[in-house]
C-alpha positions in Angstrom: 49.1 -122.1 -154.4 50.9 -118.9 -155.4 49.2 -116.3 -157.5 50.8 -113.6 -159.4 49.1 -110.3 -159.8 49.9 -107.2 -161.9 50.9 -105.6 -158.8 53.2 -108.5 -157.9 54.9 -108.7 -161.3 58.5 -108.5 -161.1 60.1 -105.3 -162.4 61.8 -105.6 -165.7 65.3 -104.4 -165.2 66.3 -101.3 -167.3 69.0 -102.4 -169.8 72.1 -100.7 -170.5 70.8 -99.5 -173.9 67.9 -97.7 -172.5 70.1 -95.8 -170.0 72.6 -94.8 -172.8 69.6 -93.6 -174.9 68.3 -91.6 -172.2 71.7 -90.0 -171.6 72.1 -89.1 -175.3 68.8 -87.5 -175.4 69.6 -85.3 -172.4 72.9 -84.4 -173.9 71.3 -83.5 -177.2 68.8 -81.4 -175.3 71.6 -79.5 -173.5 73.6 -79.1 -176.7 70.6 -77.8 -178.6 70.0 -75.3 -175.8 73.7 -74.2 -176.0 73.3 -73.8 -179.8 70.3 -71.7 -179.4 72.1 -69.5 -176.8 75.1 -69.2 -179.1 73.0 -68.1 -182.1 71.4 -65.5 -179.8 74.7 -64.2 -178.6 76.0 -63.9 -182.2 73.0 -61.9 -183.3 73.3 -59.5 -180.4 77.0 -58.7 -180.9 77.3 -58.6 -184.7 77.9 -55.0 -186.2 78.9 -53.6 -189.6 82.4 -52.1 -189.7 83.9 -49.5 -191.9 86.9 -47.0 -191.7 88.1 -44.1 -193.5 91.8 -42.8 -193.6 93.1 -39.4 -194.5 96.8 -38.4 -195.1 98.6 -35.1 -194.7 99.9 -35.4 -198.3 99.1 -36.8 -201.7 98.9 -40.6 -202.1 100.6 -42.0 -205.1 98.7 -43.7 -208.0 99.4 -47.3 -209.1 101.8 -48.1 -206.5 104.0 -45.1 -207.0 105.2 -43.2 -204.0 103.2 -40.3 -202.7 104.2 -36.9 -201.6 104.2 -35.4 -198.1 101.9 -32.4 -197.4 103.3 -31.1 -194.2 107.0 -29.7 -193.8 109.2 -26.8 -192.9 110.6 -24.0 -194.9 114.3 -23.4 -195.6 116.2 -20.3 -194.6 119.7 -19.8 -196.0 121.8 -16.6 -196.7 125.1 -16.8 -198.6 127.8 -14.4 -199.2 130.1 -13.3 -202.1 133.4 -11.6 -201.3 134.8 -11.8 -204.8 136.4 -8.6 -206.1 135.9 -8.1 -209.0 132.5 -9.5 -208.6 131.9 -13.1 -209.8 128.3 -14.3 -209.9 128.9 -17.9 -209.2 131.1 -17.5 -206.0 128.4 -17.7 -203.5 129.4 -19.6 -200.3 128.2 -20.3 -196.7 130.6 -19.1 -194.0 128.7 -19.5 -190.8 131.6 -19.5 -188.4 134.4 -17.1 -187.3 136.6 -16.1 -189.2 134.3 -16.6 -192.2 134.9 -15.5 -195.9 137.8 -13.3 -196.7 137.3 -9.7 -197.6 139.4 -8.7 -200.6 140.8 -5.2 -199.7 142.2 -2.7 -202.1 145.9 -2.3 -202.5 148.0 -1.5 -199.4 145.9 -3.2 -196.7 149.1 -4.4 -195.0 151.1 -1.3 -195.4 148.8 1.5 -194.1 150.3 4.9 -193.3 148.4 7.7 -191.4 145.5 9.0 -193.5 145.2 5.9 -195.7 141.9 4.1 -196.4 141.2 0.7 -197.9 137.9 -0.7 -199.2 136.4 -4.3 -199.6 133.0 -5.5 -200.8 130.8 -8.3 -199.7 127.3 -9.2 -201.1 124.6 -11.3 -199.4 121.6 -13.1 -200.9 119.1 -15.8 -199.9 119.4 -19.2 -201.8 116.9 -20.7 -204.2 114.0 -22.1 -202.2 114.8 -19.8 -199.0 112.3 -17.8 -197.4 112.9 -14.0 -197.1 115.3 -12.4 -194.6 113.6 -9.3 -193.5 116.2 -8.7 -190.8 119.8 -8.5 -191.7 122.0 -6.7 -189.1 125.9 -6.2 -189.0 127.6 -6.9 -185.7 130.6 -5.1 -184.4 134.0 -6.5 -185.3 135.7 -9.1 -183.0 139.0 -10.8 -183.2 139.2 -13.4 -185.9 139.5 -17.1 -184.9 142.9 -18.7 -185.5 144.6 -15.8 -187.2 147.6 -14.8 -185.3 148.1 -10.9 -185.3 150.8 -8.5 -183.9 148.9 -5.9 -181.9 149.9 -5.8 -178.2 147.3 -4.1 -176.2 145.0 -3.9 -179.2 146.4 -0.3 -180.0 146.0 -0.6 -183.7 142.5 -2.2 -183.5 141.5 0.7 -181.3 142.9 3.4 -183.6 141.4 2.1 -186.9 138.2 3.6 -188.1 135.2 2.0 -189.9 132.5 3.0 -192.3 130.1 0.8 -194.0 127.4 1.5 -196.7 124.8 -0.8 -198.4 123.0 -0.9 -201.6 120.4 -3.3 -202.9 120.7 -4.8 -206.3 119.6 -7.7 -208.5 120.9 -11.3 -207.6 124.2 -11.9 -209.5 124.4 -8.3 -210.9 127.8 -6.8 -210.3 127.6 -4.0 -207.8 129.3 -0.6 -208.2 133.0 -0.6 -207.4 133.5 -0.4 -203.7 135.6 2.7 -203.3 135.7 6.2 -201.6 133.0 7.2 -204.1 130.6 4.7 -202.4 130.5 6.9 -199.4 128.8 9.9 -200.8 125.8 11.9 -199.4 123.3 9.8 -201.1 124.7 6.4 -199.8 122.8 4.3 -197.2 125.2 4.1 -194.3 125.3 1.1 -192.0 128.2 2.4 -189.9 129.3 6.0 -189.8 128.2 8.8 -192.2 129.3 10.9 -194.9 131.3 13.0 -192.5 132.0 10.7 -189.6 133.7 7.4 -188.9 133.4 4.8 -186.0 135.4 2.3 -184.2 135.9 -1.2 -185.7 133.6 -2.8 -183.1 130.6 -0.5 -183.9 127.5 -2.5 -184.8 125.4 -1.5 -187.8 122.6 1.0 -187.3 120.4 -0.3 -190.1 118.1 -3.4 -190.5 118.4 -4.5 -194.1 116.1 -6.9 -196.1 116.7 -9.9 -198.4 113.9 -11.2 -200.7 113.1 -14.9 -200.8 114.4 -17.3 -203.5 117.6 -15.3 -204.5 115.3 -12.4 -205.2 117.9 -9.6 -204.6 121.3 -9.1 -203.0 122.7 -6.7 -200.5 125.9 -5.1 -201.6 128.0 -3.8 -198.6 131.2 -1.7 -198.9 133.6 -1.6 -196.0 136.1 1.3 -195.5 138.8 0.9 -193.0 141.0 4.0 -192.4 144.1 4.8 -190.3 143.7 8.4 -188.9 146.1 11.0 -190.0 147.4 11.6 -186.5 148.2 7.9 -185.8 151.2 7.7 -183.6 154.6 6.0 -184.4 153.8 3.2 -181.8 151.3 1.7 -184.3 154.0 0.8 -186.8 154.5 -2.8 -187.8 151.2 -4.0 -186.3 148.6 -6.3 -187.8 144.9 -7.0 -187.0 142.2 -9.4 -188.3 138.8 -8.1 -187.5 135.9 -10.3 -188.2 132.2 -9.2 -188.7 129.1 -11.2 -188.4 125.9 -10.6 -190.4 123.0 -11.8 -188.3 120.0 -12.7 -190.4 116.5 -13.7 -189.3 113.4 -14.9 -191.2 111.3 -12.4 -189.1 111.8 -8.7 -188.6 113.4 -8.5 -185.1 
């Protein structure tokens, strides 16, 4: 006779539903642990952020364009070779041969002992910084102007004097003539009693104020010595001078 005890009772099989429930519970537990870790990581990394911008200028208001606050100055010197002087005839002539000097009568028909004269004025432009260093270079041959002076004999014989006077911008300077070369004149080349070769550089350093503040009025004198030989007849030259300006004293 068979007997069944509690120890001998057959095992009740675990159904599929119980296995699924157990698996879901484990998954929820793992997921919950993950959520906890995620919350902890977020708290650890979170910071407040703020930034401030500055500009080298002035920002516009209401969507309008602003203005820059950093830039460079401008430096520009112009010349005026009009004779008689005309205030509005300032030009830039930055390459050889440059602006044309207007000589007094007889410039192409010199005879021994003759002198001719021509003015030129310099000034800075509106908005330009000052030019405390303005120097006259010695004459060189003009570019693209054919001449008749074999061996440069006439160029070597001609003599030069230059004077300078400072005046107000657009004010007509004194007439450029023999009277400009008296004892009280400021000589750039030569003196009241001496002349120099055409290629002689200026001995002075002249200054121009900023913003068209003044003008330098130069007067050129070219003379053919009284003892010029006959071999200089029928010759022509075209000397070109350069004014070198700087925004610093050099």
